[in-house]
KOLLODREN-580259 format. One line per 3 residues: number of its first residue (from 1); their letters; for each residue x, y, z negated of C-alpha. Coordinates in nm, 3 decimals, decimal comma. Layout:
<sites>
NUM> a> X:Y:Z | ...;
</sites>
This chain:
<sites>
1> msv> 0,013:-0,001:0,011 | 0,165:0,342:0,128 | 0,035:0,690:-0,029;
4> hpl> 0,009:0,982:0,159 | -0,048:1,357:0,069 | -0,316:1,512:0,256;
7> mnr> -0,340:1,844:0,062 | -0,296:1,936:-0,294 | -0,414:1,673:-0,509;
10> awl> -0,555:1,476:-0,255 | -0,402:1,159:-0,086 | -0,484:0,888:0,114;
13> ltr> -0,366:0,505:0,047 | -0,341:0,257:0,326 | -0,210:-0,079:0,390;
16> sdt> 0,085:-0,195:0,626 | -0,121:-0,390:0,879 | -0,336:-0,023:0,896;
19> swr> -0,354:0,104:1,265 | -0,275:0,492:1,247 | -0,117:0,740:1,416;
22> ttg> -0,067:1,076:1,440 | -0,174:1,358:1,699 | -0,127:1,747:1,591;
25> ati> -0,296:1,774:1,320 | -0,540:1,491:1,324 | -0,488:1,122:1,167;
28> vig> -0,644:0,845:1,337 | -0,700:0,544:1,108 | -0,841:0,235:1,342;
31> daf> -0,841:0,219:1,716 | -0,972:0,511:1,888 | -1,047:0,572:2,289;
34> pra> -1,086:0,916:2,487 | -1,413:0,999:2,612 | -1,517:1,135:2,954;
37> cdr> -1,693:1,431:2,848 | -1,684:1,793:2,741 | -1,329:1,821:2,567;
40> ssp> -1,407:2,159:2,463 | -1,677:2,004:2,215 | -1,541:2,037:1,867;
43> cvf> -1,732:1,726:1,758 | -1,473:1,406:1,718 | -1,760:1,160:1,843;
46> dnl> -1,815:1,391:2,146 | -1,427:1,330:2,206 | -1,329:0,965:2,070;
49> wgg> -1,488:0,658:2,042 | -1,390:0,304:1,887 | -1,323:0,190:1,542;
52> yva> -1,167:0,473:1,327 | -1,151:0,705:1,063 | -1,017:1,048:1,160;
55> vll> -0,850:1,305:0,943 | -0,865:1,660:1,057 | -0,610:1,828:0,890;
58> pad> -0,629:2,227:0,823 | -0,460:2,498:1,050 | -0,369:2,685:0,732;
61> qgg> -0,304:2,581:0,358 | -0,634:2,725:0,224 | -0,839:2,528:0,484;
64> aie> -1,012:2,228:0,457 | -0,948:1,863:0,544 | -1,235:1,697:0,725;
67> lwr> -1,291:1,307:0,771 | -1,482:1,188:1,011 | -1,629:0,779:1,033;
70> dps> -1,730:0,674:1,344 | -2,065:0,538:1,395 | -1,975:0,178:1,456;
73> sav> -1,866:0,160:1,054 | -1,580:-0,079:1,159 | -1,324:0,086:0,974;
76> gcy> -1,405:0,154:0,600 | -1,370:0,447:0,430 | -1,433:0,520:0,037;
79> yar> -1,333:0,785:-0,209 | -1,265:0,830:-0,600 | -1,294:1,202:-0,699;
82> sre> -1,286:1,407:-1,059 | -1,234:1,808:-1,083 | -0,875:1,777:-1,013;
85> wtv> -0,810:1,508:-0,741 | -0,956:1,283:-0,435 | -0,811:1,011:-0,304;
88> fas> -0,943:0,809:0,012 | -0,851:0,446:0,128 | -1,018:0,215:0,381;
91> nag> -0,990:-0,053:0,120 | -1,232:-0,014:-0,236 | -0,987:-0,255:-0,400;
94> dla> -0,664:0,022:-0,346 | -0,872:0,281:-0,533 | -0,868:0,025:-0,827;
97> rag> -0,503:-0,087:-0,815 | -0,387:0,293:-0,770 | -0,522:0,363:-1,090;
100> vva> -0,755:0,633:-0,955 | -1,102:0,426:-1,057 | -1,146:0,235:-1,382;
103> vei> -1,351:-0,094:-1,293 | -1,679:-0,028:-1,387 | -2,009:-0,220:-1,242;
106> dwy> -2,277:0,059:-1,150 | -2,541:-0,120:-1,251 | -2,814:0,082:-1,081;
109> gla> -2,616:0,106:-0,782 | -2,623:-0,285:-0,760 | -2,983:-0,296:-0,849;
112> ahl> -3,056:-0,059:-0,522 | -2,856:-0,263:-0,345 | -2,991:-0,587:-0,400;
115> tfs> -3,352:-0,481:-0,401 | -3,313:-0,280:-0,055 | -2,984:-0,493:0,070;
118> qlr> -3,052:-0,411:0,472 | -2,979:-0,072:0,373 | -2,635:0,095:0,343;
121> tpr> -2,601:0,445:0,149 | -2,319:0,672:-0,002 | -2,360:0,510:-0,365;
124> tai> -2,182:0,151:-0,436 | -2,212:-0,067:-0,726 | -1,865:0,041:-0,871;
127> ngv> -1,874:0,329:-1,063 | -1,667:0,638:-0,912 | -1,629:0,475:-0,545;
130> hel> -1,845:0,652:-0,282 | -1,878:0,563:0,077 | -1,852:0,801:0,365;
133> lag> -2,175:0,649:0,604 | -2,066:0,616:0,968 | -2,119:0,903:1,174;
136> grl> -2,049:1,112:0,892 | -1,811:1,392:0,802 | -1,713:1,493:0,472;
139> rlg> -1,519:1,800:0,410 | -1,234:1,836:0,137 | -1,103:2,184:0,026;
142> erg> -0,952:2,319:-0,302 | -1,237:2,282:-0,503 | -1,331:1,936:-0,403;
145> vta> -1,536:1,720:-0,221 | -1,860:1,914:-0,033 | -2,188:1,658:0,031;
148> qam> -2,159:1,449:0,310 | -2,314:1,547:0,696 | -2,443:1,327:0,919;
151> iws> -2,265:1,445:1,235 | -2,363:1,156:1,479 | -2,730:1,100:1,525;
154> pwa> -2,918:0,831:1,735 | -3,202:1,074:1,801 | -2,927:1,267:2,043;
157> yga> -3,015:0,983:2,265 | -3,315:0,829:2,135 | -3,488:1,149:2,250;
160> pdk> -3,809:1,109:2,492 | -3,651:1,345:2,737 | -3,331:1,128:2,757;
163> mir> -3,484:0,799:2,819 | -3,420:0,545:3,104 | -3,762:0,433:3,178;
166> dpa> -3,683:0,256:3,516 | -3,595:-0,130:3,425 | -3,351:-0,167:3,680;
169> das> -3,168:0,143:3,597 | -3,165:0,054:3,224 | -3,043:-0,265:3,317;
172> rav> -2,756:-0,143:3,490 | -2,685:0,164:3,277 | -2,631:-0,149:2,977;
175> rea> -2,448:-0,406:3,190 | -2,184:-0,083:3,267 | -2,165:0,048:2,916;
178> ilg> -2,072:-0,322:2,792 | -1,812:-0,411:3,047 | -1,662:-0,071:2,977;
181> tva> -1,662:-0,107:2,655 | -1,526:-0,469:2,624 | -1,241:-0,395:2,873;
184> arl> -1,094:-0,101:2,708 | -1,141:-0,258:2,314 | -0,998:-0,543:2,411;
187> dgk> -0,709:-0,407:2,642 | -0,339:-0,517:2,501 | -0,500:-0,699:2,236;
190> grs> -0,356:-1,055:2,351 | -0,550:-1,325:2,320 | -0,838:-1,360:2,104;
193> ilr> -1,080:-1,596:1,967 | -1,464:-1,510:2,044 | -1,738:-1,707:1,783;
196> lsg> -1,953:-1,828:2,077 | -2,255:-1,957:1,914 | -2,450:-2,039:2,259;
199> gld> -2,707:-1,734:2,196 | -2,764:-1,473:2,442 | -2,533:-1,174:2,233;
202> ssi> -2,184:-1,414:2,207 | -2,240:-1,559:2,573 | -2,324:-1,191:2,724;
205> laa> -1,976:-1,094:2,512 | -1,790:-1,405:2,698 | -1,918:-1,285:3,032;
208> amk> -1,796:-0,889:2,968 | -1,442:-1,068:2,832 | -1,453:-1,312:3,155;
211> aag> -1,502:-1,029:3,383 | -1,224:-0,821:3,223 | -0,966:-1,064:3,266;
214> hdf> -0,914:-1,091:2,906 | -0,727:-1,411:2,792 | -0,986:-1,544:2,493;
217> vcl> -1,021:-1,904:2,360 | -1,429:-1,988:2,215 | -1,469:-2,117:1,897;
220> nyr> -1,836:-2,276:1,837 | -1,962:-2,344:1,484 | -2,227:-2,611:1,370;
223> trh> -2,377:-2,739:1,080 | -2,499:-3,119:0,998 | -2,850:-3,035:1,051;
226> asg> -3,016:-2,999:1,412 | -3,123:-2,620:1,345 | -2,749:-2,522:1,328;
229> der> -2,641:-2,736:1,630 | -2,582:-2,527:1,932 | -2,301:-2,699:2,093;
232> hya> -2,528:-2,785:2,429 | -2,555:-2,433:2,516 | -2,197:-2,319:2,411;
235> rkv> -2,067:-2,597:2,656 | -2,271:-2,445:2,883 | -2,147:-2,100:2,885;
238> anh> -1,774:-2,253:2,852 | -1,783:-2,419:3,125 | -1,978:-2,201:3,366;
241> lav> -1,675:-1,943:3,285 | -1,406:-2,185:3,272 | -1,293:-2,054:2,908;
244> elh> -1,153:-2,342:2,653 | -1,413:-2,410:2,374 | -1,313:-2,541:2,047;
247> eve> -1,591:-2,698:1,813 | -1,576:-2,740:1,436 | -1,845:-2,860:1,181;
250> ldp> -1,900:-2,642:0,894 | -1,772:-2,795:0,570 | -1,958:-2,716:0,259;
253> arv> -1,697:-2,857:0,053 | -1,464:-2,574:0,150 | -1,754:-2,321:0,016;
256> dpf> -1,658:-2,224:-0,401 | -1,975:-2,076:-0,444 | -1,871:-1,959:-0,788;
259> rss> -1,593:-1,762:-0,628 | -1,617:-1,424:-0,472 | -1,390:-1,340:-0,142;
262> ard> -1,567:-0,977:-0,206 | -1,316:-0,823:-0,493 | -1,228:-0,535:-0,281;
265> ipr> -1,568:-0,486:-0,148 | -1,757:-0,254:-0,370 | -2,119:-0,431:-0,300;
268> pti> -2,166:-0,810:-0,320 | -2,188:-0,788:0,094 | -1,985:-1,140:0,155;
271> fsf> -2,184:-1,451:0,113 | -2,003:-1,734:-0,024 | -2,096:-1,969:0,249;
274> sqa> -1,884:-1,723:0,473 | -1,596:-1,925:0,333 | -1,642:-2,203:0,565;
277> hah> -1,654:-2,010:0,866 | -1,309:-1,812:0,751 | -1,160:-2,135:0,678;
280> hle> -1,225:-2,297:1,057 | -1,142:-1,993:1,195 | -0,811:-1,933:1,015;
283> eti> -0,702:-2,296:1,137 | -0,811:-2,156:1,501 | -0,599:-1,869:1,493;
286> glt> -0,296:-2,145:1,391 | -0,368:-2,366:1,680 | -0,450:-2,051:1,924;
289> gas> -0,205:-1,807:1,832 | -0,483:-1,552:1,881 | -0,365:-1,200:1,751;
292> aiv> -0,808:-1,055:1,740 | -1,183:-1,206:1,688 | -1,434:-1,134:1,866;
295> dgg> -1,814:-1,176:1,790 | -2,163:-1,066:1,896 | -2,236:-0,895:1,525;
298> ggd> -2,496:-0,654:1,562 | -2,651:-0,799:1,915 | -3,011:-0,824:1,821;
301> nvf> -3,017:-0,511:1,652 | -2,864:-0,307:1,895 | -3,032:-0,493:2,201;
304> cyl> -3,406:-0,397:1,976 | -3,502:-0,707:1,901 | -3,826:-0,603:1,758;
307> hsa> -4,175:-0,798:1,690 | -4,378:-0,451:1,619 | -4,668:-0,262:1,784;
310> atv> -4,434:0,049:1,734 | -4,313:-0,022:2,107 | -4,626:-0,016:2,252;
313> ada> -4,703:0,299:2,053 | -4,369:0,427:2,268 | -4,562:0,321:2,584;
316> vrl> -4,886:0,558:2,491 | -4,644:0,839:2,432 | -4,451:0,784:2,726;
319> esp> -4,630:0,581:3,010 | -4,983:0,585:3,185 | -5,294:0,398:3,053;
322> tgw> -5,157:0,122:3,298 | -4,781:0,104:3,102 | -5,003:0,083:2,776;
325> wra> -5,154:-0,184:2,860 | -4,837:-0,392:3,009 | -4,702:-0,298:2,710;
328> acd> -4,957:-0,418:2,484 | -4,988:-0,814:2,650 | -4,574:-0,782:2,642;
331> msd> -4,603:-0,748:2,256 | -4,907:-0,959:2,250 | -4,716:-1,239:2,435;
334> lsk> -4,373:-1,228:2,236 | -4,566:-1,166:1,867 | -4,844:-1,438:1,947;
337> asl> -5,064:-1,170:1,761 | -5,361:-1,116:1,982 | -5,469:-0,788:2,184;
340> ati> -5,713:-0,646:1,940 | -5,439:-0,737:1,643 | -5,210:-0,541:1,904;
343> gra> -5,431:-0,288:1,926 | -5,524:-0,186:1,561 | -5,123:-0,156:1,461;
346> tva> -5,047:0,077:1,723 | -5,346:0,323:1,652 | -5,169:0,285:1,307;
349> klr> -4,810:0,335:1,461 | -4,932:0,657:1,610 | -5,053:0,791:1,312;
352> hgh> -4,737:0,670:1,068 | -4,521:0,540:1,318 | -4,253:0,835:1,201;
355> lyr> -4,204:0,715:0,881 | -4,023:0,401:0,756 | -4,005:0,222:0,484;
358> wqp> -3,776:-0,050:0,329 | -3,920:-0,355:0,214 | -3,775:-0,452:-0,124;
361> tdf> -3,625:-0,811:-0,227 | -3,734:-0,938:-0,555 | -3,402:-1,045:-0,737;
364> wln> -3,569:-1,105:-1,063 | -3,359:-0,817:-1,228 | -3,485:-0,672:-1,542;
367> qdy> -3,784:-0,354:-1,431 | -3,561:-0,117:-1,642 | -3,315:-0,152:-1,322;
370> vps> -3,535:-0,201:-1,008 | -3,526:0,142:-0,805 | -3,845:0,298:-0,784;
373> ssf> -3,793:0,398:-0,393 | -3,482:0,345:-0,151 | -3,272:0,588:-0,026;
376> qhp> -3,406:0,751:0,276 | -3,117:0,701:0,576 | -3,021:1,005:0,742;
379> wlc> -3,083:0,852:1,070 | -3,392:0,793:1,004 | -3,501:1,145:0,982;
382> tpg> -3,777:1,151:1,225 | -3,808:1,451:1,445 | -4,143:1,553:1,554;
385> tgl> -4,108:1,437:1,902 | -3,931:1,087:1,712 | -4,090:0,797:1,874;
388> pgt> -4,195:0,491:1,646 | -4,046:0,203:1,849 | -3,736:0,417:1,865;
391> lrh> -3,725:0,443:1,466 | -3,737:0,066:1,382 | -3,468:0,041:1,649;
394> ian> -3,261:0,251:1,469 | -3,328:0,105:1,155 | -3,237:-0,232:1,288;
397> iiq> -2,908:-0,102:1,338 | -2,876:0,033:0,999 | -2,954:-0,292:0,876;
400> iqn> -2,625:-0,475:1,051 | -2,369:-0,267:0,875 | -2,371:-0,473:0,526;
403> hld> -2,318:-0,786:0,724 | -1,992:-0,634:0,852 | -1,777:-0,712:0,523;
406> ags> -1,727:-1,037:0,620 | -1,471:-0,971:0,825 | -1,213:-0,934:0,587;
409> lvr> -1,204:-1,305:0,525 | -0,968:-1,366:0,798 | -0,615:-1,182:0,863;
412> lpv> -0,705:-1,049:1,199 | -0,910:-0,796:1,317 | -1,283:-0,823:1,377;
415> lsp> -1,428:-0,671:1,661 | -1,795:-0,633:1,720 | -1,808:-0,470:2,051;
418> lla> -2,182:-0,449:2,086 | -2,168:-0,224:1,772 | -1,957:0,050:2,004;
421> qpv> -2,056:0,400:2,018 | -2,105:0,406:2,377 | -2,336:0,065:2,385;
424> met> -2,530:0,197:2,113 | -2,619:0,520:2,272 | -2,660:0,343:2,600;
427> clr> -2,951:0,098:2,428 | -3,066:0,364:2,220 | -3,143:0,535:2,581;
430> vps> -3,370:0,217:2,660 | -3,728:0,257:2,575 | -3,833:-0,031:2,331;
433> ylw> -4,126:-0,140:2,512 | -3,885:-0,257:2,789 | -3,664:-0,473:2,554;
436> arg> -3,963:-0,685:2,557 | -4,106:-0,633:2,926 | -4,255:-0,986:3,011;
439> gin> -4,301:-1,066:2,646 | -3,910:-1,181:2,674 | -3,696:-1,061:2,358;
442> rrv> -3,396:-0,868:2,442 | -3,546:-0,872:2,810 | -3,285:-0,569:2,935;
445> ard> -2,997:-0,686:2,806 | -3,106:-1,070:2,976 | -3,138:-0,864:3,299;
448> afa> -2,848:-0,687:3,289 | -2,621:-1,018:3,296 | -2,824:-1,259:3,472;
451> nll> -2,568:-1,325:3,749 | -2,270:-1,392:3,499 | -2,449:-1,653:3,293;
454> pee> -2,611:-1,964:3,347 | -2,956:-1,937:3,358 | -3,067:-2,183:3,068;
457> ivw> -2,874:-1,912:2,862 | -3,003:-1,618:3,010 | -3,356:-1,689:2,934;
460> rrd> -3,325:-1,910:2,634 | -3,593:-1,838:2,386 | -3,495:-2,049:2,079;
463> kgt> -3,239:-1,911:1,838 | -3,035:-2,143:1,630 | -2,973:-2,065:1,235;
466> pts> -2,689:-2,208:1,038 | -2,889:-2,167:0,684 | -2,928:-2,554:0,632;
469> ivg> -2,559:-2,501:0,453 | -2,729:-2,263:0,199 | -2,976:-2,532:0,076;
472> glf> -2,730:-2,817:0,081 | -2,512:-2,527:-0,142 | -2,811:-2,521:-0,380;
475> eth> -2,893:-2,832:-0,388 | -2,504:-2,959:-0,489 | -2,452:-2,686:-0,727;
478> rdr> -2,811:-2,653:-0,870 | -2,696:-2,686:-1,244 | -2,393:-2,496:-1,239;
481> lrd> -2,565:-2,225:-1,070 | -2,819:-2,207:-1,317 | -2,552:-2,168:-1,565;
484> hll> -2,347:-1,966:-1,398 | -2,663:-1,697:-1,356 | -2,806:-1,738:-1,713;
487> ggv> -2,491:-1,739:-1,868 | -2,301:-1,478:-1,691 | -2,188:-1,120:-1,658;
490> las> -2,545:-1,012:-1,497 | -2,763:-1,184:-1,773 | -2,528:-1,069:-2,064;
493> agf> -2,553:-0,690:-1,915 | -2,983:-0,707:-1,978 | -2,975:-0,663:-1,580;
496> ldr> -3,166:-1,010:-1,527 | -3,526:-1,070:-1,614 | -3,403:-1,413:-1,779;
499> prl> -3,742:-1,568:-1,835 | -3,844:-1,523:-1,474 | -3,552:-1,657:-1,399;
502> erv> -3,499:-1,960:-1,595 | -3,919:-2,030:-1,441 | -3,758:-2,038:-1,107;
505> fdq> -3,483:-2,291:-1,177 | -3,753:-2,524:-1,348 | -3,942:-2,545:-1,050;
508> nrv> -3,896:-2,876:-0,898 | -3,912:-2,768:-0,512 | -3,760:-2,448:-0,493;
511> aqd> -3,481:-2,585:-0,238 | -3,808:-2,593:0,016 | -3,850:-2,239:0,022;
514> ity> -3,656:-1,909:0,066 | -3,634:-1,890:-0,284 | -3,327:-2,104:-0,278;
517> sll> -3,113:-1,844:-0,077 | -3,223:-1,561:-0,282 | -3,091:-1,755:-0,572;
520> vrl> -2,758:-1,838:-0,393 | -2,722:-1,465:-0,311 | -2,790:-1,366:-0,704;
523> ada> -2,522:-1,593:-0,754 | -2,289:-1,434:-0,505 | -2,352:-1,103:-0,687;
526> esw> -2,282:-1,260:-1,030 | -1,954:-1,404:-0,867 | -1,843:-1,093:-0,725;
529> aca> -1,907:-0,910:-1,080 | -1,733:-1,112:-1,232 | -1,425:-1,102:-0,970;
532> wls> -1,397:-0,713:-1,036 | -1,434:-0,703:-1,385 | -1,161:-0,954:-1,403;
535> rsd> -0,905:-0,791:-1,161 | -0,531:-0,872:-1,268 | -0,397:-0,617:-1,022;
538> qpr> -0,168:-0,377:-1,211 | -0,280:-0,056:-1,151 | -0,024:0,253:-1,089;
541> ala> -0,122:0,609:-1,160 | -0,087:0,837:-0,843 | 0,225:1,107:-0,882;
</sites>
């Protein structure tokens, strides 16, 4: 870990494996690429894209430092502050190792994270550690940090007058954005491993990587349960593109649900079953000599995978009555709901579609800690002309952000090109109802790559799921998980509703319900809290 002074009583912490460069008065942490746009714009996001945090140093001694975090959230940006100093780091654990924060759980922050686990907020679950949200800017002057400002807005691209309403034009734009992004993002990276499930999103990446002439191999995970075995589809893609495919079966024995892999993450966002993925990925890295990992993370989110009448409401706002009817029929086919149901829901979305409410999850917490309402993410502040379907599209993109931390489990950088800024911006310009055209989800992306992939992959409707490994973990460790939770840190702090949780464990058929998944996730939170509170790091105070 290296310490870089930014200004009086302000430091930046970086690691030896951190990619960074200095250009004039700007420090770029991560990978950034120039954009073909108006260079006179003072907005960093207008001039760069990639996976980065940019630090703009002041022109004079009394000026303010600015930190800009790119909208893809590929590089972390955490900070701790007091009246005298501020320290920034891309790894929250470094803040503890540097001695700038005492390790204390923020129980209200943890409760908010668990209750609204799909939402990313500036508040973490470690006292004193804050996060700059993706697409945001933070200013630091001599008097300390000012409030965060959200500079990149998805509504700049999802506005009605920016929409690409012709299906052929929309598919062409999405295809060009993905092909160009993948080619630039992987240029000079050497051999990489693509996590290829055989689903649409990872298959599109495989086609784009092949088109770019990139050197890569594919890795397919499967579970023992048929629902998590997609080898047939992965082989179809690999054979079609003439790419090497490695197949592994996820081994539950490689998972220790009582050991957290998130000791440097200030929220319990990494699930224990990810340990099996990381183990096999490390083996494949050793076999192939790869220098980067690529995955299709965020594909469903960016490609507007929605079952909502909000898409029909968008058509009412943008199209003729014929377009409304077509959109309603498409959503009826996709969601298997009657046209009458779709019609009533569309009217409701037209009336209240400018509001988005996060659905809470019940994790058997002490009611004293459960938040009464969720933080409203700045991206969801709907302008007067905002479309209901676009609002839900944006919420989908926010939801993927808490699933990206698992990339820290492996020693190589993990790239998710479908979340890159040019791809997000292009997809936001596609009306939500076009993504469901013909009653087929992610239709625009399917059309965009129809001539580069096997027909069986392009028009595949079902999706595999590896969640059977979670059920197996629960059944194998049920008694220990009970003791882990009822006798652990969370229970001792009064954070859990013990009587309710005891009754849940006493149910004989708990593993046949979604409840077992929530119990394993709660056990992950317990393991995370234990890992942070028992840190063996020897902190050193900054000079």
